[in-house]
C-alpha positions as CSV (number, residue, x, y, z in Angstrom):
1,M,0.0,-56.5,13.8
2,N,1.6,-54.4,16.6
3,E,5.2,-54.7,15.4
4,T,5.5,-53.4,11.9
5,S,4.3,-49.8,11.6
6,T,6.6,-47.2,10.1
7,G,6.9,-45.6,13.5
8,D,8.1,-48.9,15.0
9,V,10.7,-49.2,12.3
10,A,12.1,-45.7,12.8
11,E,12.1,-46.3,16.6
12,A,14.0,-49.5,16.2
13,A,16.6,-47.8,14.1
14,A,16.9,-45.0,16.6
15,V,17.5,-47.4,19.5
16,V,20.3,-49.2,17.6
17,V,21.9,-45.8,16.9
18,A,21.4,-44.7,20.5
19,E,22.9,-47.8,22.0
20,A,25.9,-47.6,19.7
21,T,26.7,-43.9,20.2
22,G,25.5,-43.3,23.7
23,N,24.2,-39.9,22.5
24,W,20.4,-39.7,22.6
25,R,20.3,-36.3,20.8
26,R,22.3,-37.6,17.9
27,A,20.1,-40.7,18.0
28,S,16.9,-38.7,17.8
29,I,18.2,-36.8,14.7
30,A,19.5,-40.0,13.1
31,G,16.3,-41.8,14.0
32,A,14.2,-39.2,12.3
33,A,16.4,-39.3,9.2
34,I,16.4,-43.1,9.1
35,G,12.7,-43.0,9.7
36,V,12.2,-41.3,6.3
37,V,14.0,-44.2,4.6
38,A,12.2,-46.7,6.8
39,A,8.9,-45.2,5.7
40,G,9.6,-46.0,2.1
41,A,10.7,-49.5,3.0
42,A,7.7,-50.1,5.2
43,A,5.3,-48.9,2.5
44,G,6.5,-51.7,0.2
45,V,6.2,-54.5,2.7
46,A,3.4,-53.3,5.0
47,L,0.9,-56.0,4.1
48,E,3.4,-58.8,4.7
49,R,4.4,-57.3,8.0
50,L,0.8,-56.9,9.2
51,T,-0.3,-60.4,8.2
52,V,2.8,-62.6,8.9
53,G,4.2,-62.9,12.4
54,R,7.9,-62.4,13.1
55,G,8.4,-66.0,14.1
56,I,7.0,-67.2,10.8
57,R,9.2,-64.8,8.9
58,K,12.3,-65.9,10.7
59,K,11.5,-69.6,9.9
60,A,11.0,-68.6,6.3
61,R,14.4,-67.0,6.2
62,L,16.0,-70.0,7.7
63,A,14.3,-72.3,5.1
64,L,15.4,-70.1,2.3
65,D,19.0,-70.1,3.7
66,A,19.0,-73.9,3.8
67,S,17.5,-74.5,0.3
68,G,18.6,-71.5,-1.8
69,P,21.1,-72.6,-4.5
70,Y,22.4,-69.1,-5.0
71,G,26.0,-68.3,-4.2
72,A,27.1,-71.9,-4.2
73,L,29.3,-71.8,-7.3
74,R,33.0,-72.2,-6.5
75,G,36.1,-72.1,-8.7
76,T,39.9,-72.6,-8.3
77,P,40.9,-70.4,-5.4
78,G,43.8,-68.0,-5.4
79,R,45.1,-65.0,-3.5
80,A,46.6,-61.7,-4.5
81,F,48.2,-59.2,-2.3
82,A,47.4,-55.5,-2.4
83,D,50.1,-52.8,-2.2
84,D,49.4,-52.4,1.5
85,G,49.6,-56.2,2.2
86,T,45.8,-56.9,2.3
87,T,45.0,-60.4,1.1
88,L,42.5,-60.4,-1.9
89,Y,40.7,-63.6,-2.5
90,Y,39.7,-64.6,-6.1
91,E,38.4,-67.7,-7.9
92,V,39.1,-68.8,-11.5
93,D,36.6,-70.7,-13.7
94,E,38.6,-72.2,-16.6
95,T,37.2,-73.1,-20.0
96,E,36.3,-76.7,-20.8
97,P,39.0,-78.6,-22.7
98,D,39.3,-76.9,-26.1
99,V,39.4,-79.3,-29.1
100,A,41.1,-76.5,-31.1
101,A,44.1,-76.3,-28.6
102,P,46.3,-78.8,-30.5
103,R,45.8,-76.8,-33.7
104,R,46.7,-73.6,-31.9
105,R,49.9,-75.2,-30.6
106,R,50.8,-76.3,-34.1
107,L,50.3,-72.7,-35.4
108,F,51.9,-70.8,-32.5
109,G,54.1,-73.3,-30.7
110,R,54.3,-73.0,-27.0
111,K,53.6,-69.3,-27.2
112,A,49.9,-69.8,-28.2
113,P,47.9,-66.7,-27.3
114,A,46.5,-66.7,-23.8
115,P,42.7,-67.0,-23.7
116,V,40.4,-64.0,-23.0
117,T,39.8,-63.6,-19.3
118,V,36.6,-61.9,-18.0
119,V,37.2,-60.2,-14.6
120,F,34.1,-59.6,-12.5
121,S,34.2,-56.9,-9.8
122,H,31.3,-56.7,-7.3
123,G,29.6,-53.8,-5.5
124,Y,29.5,-52.3,-2.0
125,C,28.4,-54.7,0.8
126,L,28.3,-57.6,-1.7
127,S,30.7,-60.3,-2.8
128,Q,31.8,-62.2,-5.9
129,D,28.7,-64.4,-5.5
130,S,26.5,-61.4,-6.6
131,W,27.4,-62.5,-10.2
132,H,25.9,-66.0,-9.5
133,F,23.6,-66.1,-12.6
134,Q,26.2,-64.7,-15.0
135,R,28.9,-67.0,-13.7
136,A,26.6,-70.0,-14.1
137,A,25.8,-69.0,-17.7
138,L,29.4,-68.5,-18.8
139,R,31.0,-71.5,-17.1
140,G,33.1,-73.5,-19.5
141,L,32.5,-71.0,-22.2
142,V,35.1,-68.4,-21.3
143,R,37.8,-68.0,-18.6
144,T,36.5,-65.9,-15.7
145,V,37.9,-64.4,-12.6
146,H,35.6,-63.5,-9.7
147,W,37.2,-61.7,-6.7
148,D,36.1,-60.2,-3.4
149,Q,36.9,-56.6,-2.8
150,R,39.0,-55.9,0.3
151,S,37.0,-56.4,3.6
152,H,34.3,-58.2,1.7
153,G,33.6,-61.9,1.2
154,R,36.6,-64.0,1.7
155,S,39.2,-61.2,1.3
156,G,41.2,-59.8,4.2
157,R,40.3,-56.7,6.1
158,S,41.9,-53.4,5.1
159,A,44.5,-53.2,7.9
160,A,44.8,-49.4,8.0
161,A,41.1,-48.7,8.0
162,A,40.5,-51.4,10.7
163,A,43.2,-49.7,12.8
164,G,41.3,-46.4,12.6
165,G,43.4,-44.9,9.8
166,A,42.2,-43.4,6.6
167,P,38.9,-44.7,5.1
168,V,39.1,-46.9,2.0
169,S,39.4,-45.0,-1.3
170,I,38.2,-45.9,-4.7
171,D,41.7,-45.3,-5.9
172,Q,42.9,-48.1,-3.5
173,L,40.3,-50.5,-5.0
174,G,41.7,-49.8,-8.5
175,R,45.1,-50.8,-7.3
176,D,43.6,-53.9,-5.7
177,L,42.1,-54.8,-9.1
178,K,45.5,-54.4,-10.7
179,A,46.9,-56.9,-8.1
180,V,44.2,-59.4,-8.8
181,I,44.8,-59.1,-12.6
182,D,48.6,-59.6,-12.1
183,A,48.0,-62.7,-10.1
184,A,45.0,-64.3,-11.9
185,A,45.5,-63.1,-15.5
186,P,49.0,-61.9,-15.9
187,D,48.9,-62.0,-19.7
188,G,46.3,-62.2,-22.5
189,P,43.3,-60.1,-23.4
190,L,40.8,-58.9,-20.7
191,V,37.2,-58.1,-20.5
192,L,36.3,-56.0,-17.4
193,V,32.9,-56.2,-15.8
194,G,31.9,-54.2,-12.8
195,H,28.7,-53.5,-10.8
196,S,28.3,-50.3,-8.8
197,M,31.5,-50.0,-6.7
198,G,33.0,-52.6,-9.0
199,G,32.5,-50.3,-12.0
200,M,34.1,-47.4,-10.1
201,T,37.0,-49.8,-9.3
202,M,37.4,-50.3,-13.1
203,M,37.5,-46.5,-13.6
204,A,40.2,-46.1,-10.9
205,L,42.2,-48.9,-12.6
206,A,42.0,-46.9,-15.8
207,A,43.0,-43.7,-14.1
208,D,46.2,-45.2,-12.6
209,Y,47.0,-47.8,-15.2
210,P,45.8,-46.4,-18.6
211,E,48.4,-48.4,-20.5
212,L,47.0,-51.7,-19.1
213,V,43.6,-50.9,-20.4
214,R,44.8,-49.7,-23.7
215,E,47.1,-52.7,-24.2
216,R,45.1,-55.6,-22.8
217,V,41.4,-54.7,-22.3
218,V,39.3,-55.7,-25.3
219,A,35.8,-54.9,-23.8
220,A,34.2,-53.5,-20.7
221,A,30.8,-53.6,-19.0
222,F,29.6,-51.0,-16.5
223,V,26.5,-52.2,-14.6
224,G,24.5,-50.0,-12.3
225,T,27.4,-47.7,-11.6
226,S,28.5,-44.0,-11.7
227,S,31.5,-41.9,-12.6
228,G,30.7,-39.2,-10.0
229,K,28.2,-36.8,-8.4
230,L,26.9,-39.4,-6.1
231,G,26.4,-36.7,-3.5
232,E,23.4,-35.4,-5.6
233,V,21.5,-38.7,-5.5
234,N,18.3,-38.4,-3.5
235,Y,17.6,-42.2,-3.0
236,G,13.9,-41.7,-3.8
237,L,13.5,-39.5,-0.8
238,P,12.0,-36.0,-0.3
239,V,14.6,-33.2,-0.2
240,A,14.2,-32.7,3.6
241,G,14.7,-36.4,4.3
242,V,17.8,-36.8,2.1
243,N,19.4,-33.6,3.4
244,A,18.9,-34.8,7.0
245,I,20.5,-38.2,6.2
246,R,23.5,-36.5,4.4
247,R,24.1,-34.3,7.5
248,V,24.1,-37.1,10.1
249,L,25.0,-40.3,8.3
250,P,28.8,-40.0,8.1
251,G,29.0,-39.3,11.8
252,V,26.5,-41.9,12.8
253,L,28.3,-44.6,10.7
254,R,31.6,-43.7,12.4
255,A,30.0,-44.1,15.7
256,L,28.3,-47.3,14.8
257,G,31.6,-48.7,13.4
258,S,33.3,-48.0,16.7
259,Q,30.8,-50.2,18.5
260,A,30.6,-52.9,15.9
261,E,29.8,-55.8,18.3
262,L,26.9,-54.0,19.9
263,V,25.5,-52.8,16.6
264,E,25.7,-56.3,15.0
265,R,23.4,-57.5,17.8
266,G,21.1,-54.6,17.0
267,R,21.1,-55.6,13.4
268,R,20.0,-59.1,14.2
269,A,17.3,-57.8,16.5
270,T,15.9,-55.5,13.7
271,A,16.3,-58.0,10.9
272,D,12.8,-57.1,9.5
273,L,13.8,-53.5,9.2
274,F,16.9,-54.2,7.3
275,A,15.2,-56.8,5.1
276,G,12.7,-54.1,4.0
277,L,15.4,-51.5,3.4
278,I,17.5,-54.0,1.4
279,K,14.5,-55.0,-0.8
280,R,13.5,-51.4,-1.4
281,Y,17.0,-50.3,-2.5
282,S,18.0,-53.5,-4.3
283,F,15.0,-54.5,-6.4
284,S,11.9,-53.2,-8.1
285,S,10.0,-56.3,-9.4
286,K,7.0,-57.5,-7.5
287,D,7.4,-61.1,-8.6
288,L,11.0,-61.4,-7.4
289,D,11.9,-64.9,-6.2
290,P,12.0,-64.8,-2.4
291,A,15.2,-66.9,-2.4
292,V,16.9,-64.3,-4.5
293,A,15.8,-61.5,-2.2
294,R,17.1,-63.5,0.8
295,F,20.4,-64.2,-1.0
296,A,20.9,-60.5,-1.4
297,E,20.1,-60.0,2.3
298,R,22.6,-62.6,3.3
299,M,25.4,-60.9,1.4
300,I,24.6,-57.5,2.7
301,E,24.1,-58.7,6.3
302,S,27.5,-60.4,6.2
303,T,29.2,-57.1,5.7
304,P,30.3,-55.8,9.2
305,I,29.0,-52.4,10.1
306,D,32.6,-51.1,10.6
307,V,33.3,-52.1,7.0
308,V,30.2,-50.3,5.9
309,A,31.5,-47.2,7.7
310,E,35.0,-47.5,6.3
311,F,33.8,-47.5,2.6
312,Y,31.0,-45.0,2.8
313,P,33.0,-41.8,2.5
314,A,34.7,-42.9,-0.7
315,F,31.5,-42.5,-2.7
316,A,31.0,-38.8,-2.0
317,E,34.6,-38.2,-3.2
318,H,34.3,-40.5,-6.2
319,D,34.9,-38.6,-9.5
320,K,36.4,-40.6,-12.4
321,T,34.7,-39.1,-15.4
322,E,38.0,-38.3,-17.0
323,A,39.2,-41.8,-16.6
324,L,36.3,-43.1,-18.8
325,A,38.1,-41.7,-21.8
326,V,40.6,-44.6,-21.5
327,F,37.8,-46.9,-22.5
328,Q,36.8,-44.9,-25.6
329,G,37.1,-47.0,-28.8
330,L,36.4,-50.3,-27.0
331,P,33.3,-52.4,-27.2
332,V,31.5,-51.2,-24.0
333,L,28.2,-52.2,-22.4
334,V,26.6,-49.7,-20.1
335,L,23.5,-51.2,-18.3
336,A,21.3,-50.1,-15.5
337,G,17.8,-50.6,-14.0
338,D,15.3,-48.0,-14.7
339,K,14.3,-47.8,-11.0
340,D,17.7,-47.9,-9.5
341,L,17.6,-45.6,-6.4
342,V,21.3,-46.0,-5.5
343,T,23.0,-45.2,-8.8
344,P,20.2,-43.9,-10.9
345,S,20.1,-44.7,-14.6
346,A,20.9,-41.1,-15.5
347,H,24.4,-41.8,-14.3
348,S,24.7,-44.7,-16.7
349,E,23.3,-42.5,-19.5
350,A,26.1,-40.0,-18.7
351,I,28.7,-42.7,-18.9
352,A,27.4,-43.9,-22.3
353,D,27.2,-40.4,-23.7
354,L,30.9,-39.8,-23.0
355,L,31.9,-43.2,-24.4
356,R,29.8,-42.6,-27.5
357,E,32.1,-39.7,-28.6
358,V,34.4,-42.3,-30.2
359,E,33.5,-45.3,-32.3
360,P,32.5,-48.0,-31.7
361,A,29.8,-46.4,-29.7
362,A,29.0,-47.8,-26.3
363,E,25.7,-49.8,-26.0
364,L,23.3,-48.4,-23.4
365,V,20.7,-50.7,-22.0
366,I,18.1,-49.5,-19.4
367,V,16.3,-52.6,-18.0
368,P,12.6,-52.0,-17.2
369,D,11.3,-52.7,-13.7
370,A,14.8,-53.2,-12.3
371,G,16.5,-51.9,-9.2
372,H,20.2,-51.6,-8.2
373,L,20.9,-55.4,-8.2
374,V,19.8,-55.8,-11.8
375,M,22.1,-58.7,-12.4
376,L,20.1,-60.7,-9.8
377,E,16.7,-59.3,-10.5
378,H,16.8,-59.7,-14.3
379,P,19.7,-62.1,-14.9
380,E,18.5,-63.0,-18.4
381,A,18.7,-59.4,-19.6
382,V,22.1,-58.8,-18.1
383,T,23.5,-62.1,-19.3
384,D,22.2,-61.8,-22.9
385,R,23.8,-58.3,-23.3
386,L,27.0,-59.5,-21.7
387,A,27.2,-62.5,-24.0
388,D,26.7,-60.2,-27.0
389,L,29.5,-58.0,-25.7
390,L,31.8,-61.0,-25.4
391,V,31.0,-61.9,-29.0
392,R,31.7,-58.4,-30.2
393,A,35.1,-58.5,-28.4
394,G,36.0,-61.9,-29.9
395,A,36.0,-63.6,-26.5
396,V,33.5,-66.2,-27.5
397,P,32.5,-67.4,-31.0
398,P,29.1,-66.1,-32.4
399,A,27.7,-69.6,-32.5
400,A,28.4,-70.3,-28.8
401,T,25.5,-71.2,-26.6
402,V,25.3,-69.4,-23.3
403,G,24.4,-71.7,-20.4
404,R,21.2,-71.6,-18.4
405,Y,20.9,-68.6,-16.1
406,G,17.5,-69.2,-14.6
407,S,14.9,-66.6,-13.8
408,T,14.0,-64.7,-10.6
409,A,10.3,-64.8,-11.3
410,Q,8.3,-66.9,-9.0
411,P,6.5,-69.9,-10.6
412,G,3.4,-68.7,-12.3
413,G,4.6,-65.1,-11.9
């Protein structure tokens, strides 16, 4: 009962910052700002923190790590190479043997049309495994490509950023996606699906390679993402708190990134703090499966602090509203959680409004009681709408049965 107050959480955050920066004045400012965020996180998990000891919580996390099935799906591995030489890891899930293939060969000869490929792009501090439920549902039904953004998952580090050069840009991620498409799906129709930073990556692809989108993309899905103005997001905080964070966070992250080894030890020591923050800014449902929550924690925890620092500046600069016009006229799904604090649903509404200017109109879906990681929190809603999009695009037949995608609700919840 003596380890979990909001003040303790803020103090722990300040200590981590102080140790990493060696600057106690900056630490006190950052600690106060982080404390505002921590207050919201602590409010949501206070009862658990007060009644369950740290040792028990640690054992529970280890048990979930050992038993959780999420993120275990694997496909045929491949590697693409970005224009700066960074290795990009991807996996392909092929369709099951098609009984119609012999007939297609008779009709088209050896130049039978390539199958539709659905390319999934994940968000910041996540990996391709964040699409676990959708991947499980679509396996064998349609050809899919899942890839890890640079410096995430199994992909290589961004060499220039790691050497202290320019931070990673969203434009670079768009070029990375082009490299993955060239390697994993060099021909045939494409469906692009992106969550958060992954949706921004799709917009950057359209900005730099509009002819690729116009010639090959037959549908697109933007999940919990934004085309710009992320600097105006308040993350559910009061004005004073969010302004304080905006002032100090870029400098603090740079300092933390320069002391990555020390900070990683601090992250492990304050695991409860980060678990509360992750839950607050990822989910909304009260009956979320603890194994799913822990799965999200593992993905985010596995992103090194220097990578977090390298990518963060890109979001303030992100503005790809004009690039969305390239997707006009295509079947498009725009989906978000109604309680998303990271990329609020108003940003999805703005995307849908622009795409509705040309028929066919984009479908806008706002999922109730859902946070930023809506595809993990409410997989049935996301997968159903995605399956409908694939039917509209002709990627799967209307009579196809989408596989099981499970539920994140606890038994009896």
